[in-house]
N, C-alpha and C positions, 0 to 999 in steps of 0.2 A: 497729710494736712486736710482739714475739713473743707477748705475751698475746693480742692480737687474732688473730694467725696460728693459735695453738694452738686457741683457742675456736672459730674458724671451721672447724677441721679435726677436731673431735671430735663424737661423737654419744653420747648417754647410753645406757648399756647396763645394764639392770636385772639384779640378781643375786638370784633368788628365795630363795636360801638365807640371805640376810642376817637378822641377829638383830634383836630389838626394841631400841630405843634404850636403851643402858645409861648409867650415871652414873659419872663418874670416868675418868681416862686409862687405867688398867690395864684396867678393864672394857671401855672403848671399843676398845682395841687387841685384846683377846681376842675381841670381837665380829667385828672384821674378820678375824682369824685363823680364827675358827670358820666364817665364810662361805667362806674359802678351803679349809678342811678339808672342808666339805660338797661343794665343787666337786671336790676331789681324790678324795673317796670315790665320788662319782657317776661320775667319769671312769674309775675303776678297775673299775667294773662293766660297762664297754663295751670293745669291741675298740680297740686302739691305732690312731691315725691319724697318719701322718707328715705333715710339712709339704708344701705344694704345691710342685711343681717350679719352679725358677727359670727365667726366660727364658735362652736360650742365651748371649746377650751378657753376662749377669751370671754365669752358671754357669762360663763359660770364662775369667774373669779370673784373672790370676796375682797374686803378692804386690805387684809394682810397679804394675800397672794398677789394682788395688783401692785403692791408696793415692791414686789420682787423684780418688777420691770423698772429700770432706771436709765435715763439718758446718759450717754458717755460725755461727761463734762468737757473733756479735752477736745471733743468734736463739736463744741458749740459753734454755731454759724457766726462768722466774722471774728471769732476769737483770734485765729492765727494772723489776721490782718490788724490786730490791736485797735479795732474800732471802738468807739465809746459805748456801743450797745452790742450785745450778742443775743442770739436766739437759741432756745432749746425747744423741743417738741414733745408733746404728750402722746403716749401710746393709747390706742383704743382698748377698752376692756372694762370689766366691773360695771359701774353705773355710767361710764363715759362711752356710750355705744355709738353716738353719732359721728359720722365721718366729716372731718373738717379739711378742706383743701387749702394748702398754703402755697403762695407764690411770692417770689422775690422780685422787687423792682430795683434796677441799678440806681446808683447815686444820681440825683437830679434827673430822674426819668421824665420824659416829656409827654409820654402817652402810655396808656394802659396796655397797648399791644407789646410793650417791652417786658411784660411779666414773664418770669420763668417759674413754671409749675414744678413743685418738688414732689417727685414720686416717692413712695414709701421705701425706706432703706433700713432694713433690720440691723445693719452694722452700726447704726447710730445708738443702739440700745444694748444694755446689759440684761440678760435673762438669768436670774440668779436662783439658787435653791432648787425647789421642785420644778421651776419653770425653765431650768437649763435645758437647752436643746429644743425649745419651742420654735416652731418655724411658721410664722404667720404668712398668709397669702401676700403676694407681691403688690396687690392692688388694694390693700386694706385701708390705706390712708392714715391720717393722724386724728387726734381728738382735741388738740388745743395747742397753745403757744405760751411759752414762758419767756420773760424778758429779763435779761441780766444787764445791769448798768451801774452807774456810780452817782452818788449825790456829791455836791460840792465839798462836803466834809468827809467823804468816804476815803478810806485808805485802800480798800480792795473792792473789786466788783462784787455785786450781790444781786439776788433776785429782788426785783422792784415791782413787778406786775405779772399777772398771769391771766390768760383767757382759757377757761376750762369748764365744760358742762353747759349745754344750752347756750344762753347769751350772758352767762355770768362772767364777771371779771373783778379782780381784786388788785389793790396796790397799797403801797406803804410810803410814808415819809421817813426821814432819817430816824433811826432808833425804834421804829415801830415793828409790830408783828402783825401778820394777816389777821383780820377779824371780819367786820361787816363787808358785804359785797355789793357791787352795782350790777345792774342787768341792762341789756339793750332795750327790752320791752316786756311788759306783763299783759297777758291776754286772758280774760275771764278769771281773774284772780279774786279770791274771797267770795266765791259764789257756791251755791249748793250743787256743784257739778265739778267734773274733772277740769283742772286748769290746763290751758294750752300753753306749752313752753316753746316760744320761738328759739331758733338755733342760729348761731353764727356759723354758716355753712362754708364760708370762704374768707380767707384773709389775703390781702396784698400788702406786703411790708417793704418799705423803701430802705435800701441800704443807706446808713447815715454817713455824712461826711466825717472826715477825721476829727474835725473840731465841733461836731454837732452837739447841741445841748438838748435836743429833743428827738423823739422817734415818731415817725408817721406811719400809720397803717390804715387800711380801708377794709371794711367788712361787709359781707352780704348776709343779711338776716332773712330767715325763711321759716314759715309755719303754715298750717292749713289755711289760716285767715289772712296772712299778710306777708309781703316781701319788702325788704327795705335796704337802703344803702347807708352805710355809716362811714364817716371819716373821723379818726381819733388821733390826737396828737398828745404824746406823753411827755410831760415836763418834770423830770426829777430834780427838784430844787429844795430849798429849806422846807417848803411845803410841796408835796407832790400834787400836781394838778393834771387832769386829763380833759382836753377840749373835745367836745362831742358835737358833731354835725350829722343830721340824719334826714332822710326823706323816705316816707312810708307809703306803700301802695297796697290797698286792701283787695283781696280776692272775694271776701265775704264780710259781712258786718258782724263783728263779735258783740256779745252782750255788754262787754266792758273792756276798756283798754286803759292800762296804767302806764304813764310816761315817766321816764327817768327813774325806774323802780330801784329800790334798795332793799336788801335783806340782811337780817341779823339774828342774834340769839339772846334770849333772856330767860334764865332759869329762876334765880332769886337775887335779892338785893334790897334796896330801899323799899319799904312797904310790904315786903314779902320775905319771911324767914325761910332759911334752908332746912334740910332734914337734920335731925338731932345728931346723926352719926357723921356729919360732914362739918369740919371746923371752919370752912371758908365762909366768911360773911357775905360775899357777893360772887356770883357766877353769871357773867353776861359779857357779850361783845359790845352792847350798847345799853344805856339806861334810860334814854328819853328820845322822843321825837321833838325836834325844834323846827319852828315855822316862822318865817319873816313875811308877814302879810303886807306891810307897808314899810316905809323907810325906818320907822322906829316903833313898830307894833309887832311884838313877839309872843308866840305861844310855845310853852314847853309842856309836853305831855309825857309824864313819867310812864315807863313801860310796866307791864304786869304779865304774869302767866296764870291764866284762869283755868278752870276745869272745862271750859267751853270755848269755842271760837268767838272772837270779838272783832267787830269792824266799827271803827270810829271815823267820823267824817268831819273835816274842818274846812268850811267854805272860805273862799278867798276871791274877792273881786279882782285883786291884783297880787300875784305871788312873786316875791323877790327872792325867795330861796327856801329850801327845807333840807333836813338831814337827820340821820340817826347819830346821836351823840354818846360818846363815852366820856362823861364829864369828870368823874373821879379818877385821879392819877396817882394817889398814894398807894404803894404796894401793900401796905398793912391793911388796907380796906378790902383786899382780895385774898391775901395769905395763900398765894399760889405761885411758887417760883417756877413751876413748869409751864403752866398755861400763860402766865404773864398777861393777865387780862388788863392790867393797868397800862399796857403798851399797845392796846388795840386802837386803831384809828377811829375818830369820828369822821363821818362822810357827809359833805355838804354840797348840795346842788344849787348852782346859781344860773338861772336863765340869762341868755345874752340880753334880752329885753324881758321885762316882767311878763309872766303868763297871766292871761286874763280869764276871769269868769270860770271857775272850776272849784275843785276841792282837793286837799291832801287827805288821803285815806290811810289809816293805820290798821293793819291786820295783826292780831295777836292770837296765836294758836297754842293749844296744850302741847306739851312736849315731855318725853320720858327721860331724855338725857341731853347733855350740853353739846353733843356732836351734831345736833339737828337744828337748822335755822327755823325759827318759829315766829319771826317778826318780819313784816313787810310794810313798806311805805312807798307811796307813789303819787303822782299828780294825775288827776282824772278831769279832763276838760268837759264842760257841759255841752259843748258843740258836738252834735252827733257825727259819727263816722259815715262817709259817703263813698261808695265805690266810684272810682274815677276822679276823686278829689284827694290828692296826696296830702299828707301831713308833713310839714317842715319843722324840724327841731334844731335848736342850737343852744348848748349850755356847757357849763364847766363843772367838773367834779373835783372837789378838794378833799384831801385826806389830812385831817387836822388833829392837833393835840389839844386845842382849846376851842371855845366858841368862836364863831366868825368875829373878826375885829370890829365890825360895825355895830355889834350888839353891846350897847353902852348902858343898858338898864340893869337894875339889880336882878340877880339870878337866883333861882332856887337851887341850893346845894345839898339839901337834906330834907327829909320829912319822916315822920313817925306816926304810926297808927297803934294806939293802945286799945286792945279789945278786952281788958280785964273786967269792965262793966258790961254785963250782958244786954242791958237796955240801950246803951249808947256807946259810941266809939269816941275816943279823944284823939283829935288830929293836931299835929304840930308841924308847921311848914317853916323852913329856915331860909331866909333871903340873905344874900351876901353880894358885895360889890363895892367898887370905889365910890359910887354915889352915896353909899351909906356912911363911909368914913368921913366924907366931906359934908355930910348933912348936919345941920345945927342940932345940938342936943336939946335945944329949947323948943324945937318944933315937933309936932306930933304927926306921924303918918297914919293914914286911915287904911283899913283893910276891906276890900270887897270880897264877899264870899257868896257863891251861888251853888246850891245843891239840888240836883235832880233826884227824885225818889227819896227825898229826905229833907231835913232842915238843919241849920247850924245855930247853936245856942252858946251863950257864955263865951263870947269872942274876946280874946285878949291879944293886944299888940304890944310886944315888949322888945326894947332895944337892949342888946347884951353888951358885956364888956369886950367881947370879941369882934365888935363892929358888925354884928349881924342883927337882923330883925326877925323875931319869932312870932308867928301868928298861930294861936291855939284856939280851938273851939271844940264843943261837943257835937257830934253828928248823930242825929236822931233819925233812923230810917223809918219810912212809912210804907215799905213793901219788902218782900223777901229778896228783891233783886239788887244787884250791885248799884251803888250810888255813884253818879258822875258829879264831879265838883270842879269849880273854878275859883282860884284865889289870886288876887293881885293887890299891890300897894299903890296908893295915890298920895300926892302931896298937894293939898288945896286944889283938887280936881285935875291936877296934872299927873299923867301916868308916870309912876316911879319905878315900876318893876315889870318884868315879863308876866304874862298871864299863865299861871300854873294850872294844869288840868290833870285829872286822875280818875280812873275807874276803880272804885273801892268796893270789894266784896264785903258782905255783912260778916 
């Protein structure tokens, strides 16, 4: 039984920063978080230490050979106890070189000193094929955690979330496949220098009750610039959500910090044709960045893959939410029964209270194939980082099938760029939504169009029989550089649609 295996493989590690025993679940969770905060603060006062080097045979694994190492599913932690959540562990190797310490907390733990550290146990893994007989060091540690659970409609347990690689983590809602990822923190992202990747170095995971609907874990984040404490609560429901609470302590002041960062992949789709020898009309995990600046002010920035790195900035005095959206759900629009891009989640970040005075930045990078994330989005506050002044964060991440429910304006569902005329481009933007079907046919909507490094001519606003509104215009470039554009609809000066943005190459 896995219970005996795990207990024989752990040793009790005391955490001197643990708090006195509190009363009540909220206070108890705060005590565990406070202990992790104390650990992060102490770590930030010392020089950063990287993970120990991997043995050569693990360091030199490639994608295929790394997959020959697999966790023994029958030994999933808590499976034999028939608890609502189980854990599996990832092996170090290939690109997953950082050591991650995993500790278990008993049900209703009252203090972090009750953590049980899991020593590495090779019997938890299968070493197949050419890796049969591999004998890793006993102190090698793990590289991440996989979470098995059930949704309310699930017949059988399935993988619902994973934490693997730096501070990356992914999750799904019912019926979805892994796609875009969240990250704990981004440091010096989108700059003309090497990005710093903070790592989740340690996880404390609480054993769930028999009737638990959520799983709680705490994480220690670390990098040369920053150490931080994270509390995460995973809620597998009709929509998967993860509550995130964090406190960050800086060793040094980075040039740039991105909060609640998201990553994704865009190869081709709306506005960008794929290669002639590939029959798939779209290949992407996300097609747009969506931003809610005020209660009913929305920006949708369609994604692109250019031949050069692109960084776009969207200022917000008050940010209510942002995310990377996979808006199109029709399988025929992807024509890929294996990748199932139509089932990739949209990821939406909602601050507990709106974040003030900053910008959502979008990073778009060139990419050679669909296996590489080339899209990044994050919140960058204008308030400068100060050593000795921690940053507190609290937000929710939702893994959606549709746009956030509070988005009631007309939405852009398609756009086309016709480049057949060498002197100008013909742009058509399609808006759709319940507001259009309810809008009187006797009234006329107005289109606002702004073009940087060019101008719009011959604007036509047309309502179709499909209850959509199409806005078409000729785009006349005035430079050899990509044009940035904004298009939205108004009804007698009232905002009728989201503001659509795009970076359009000539």
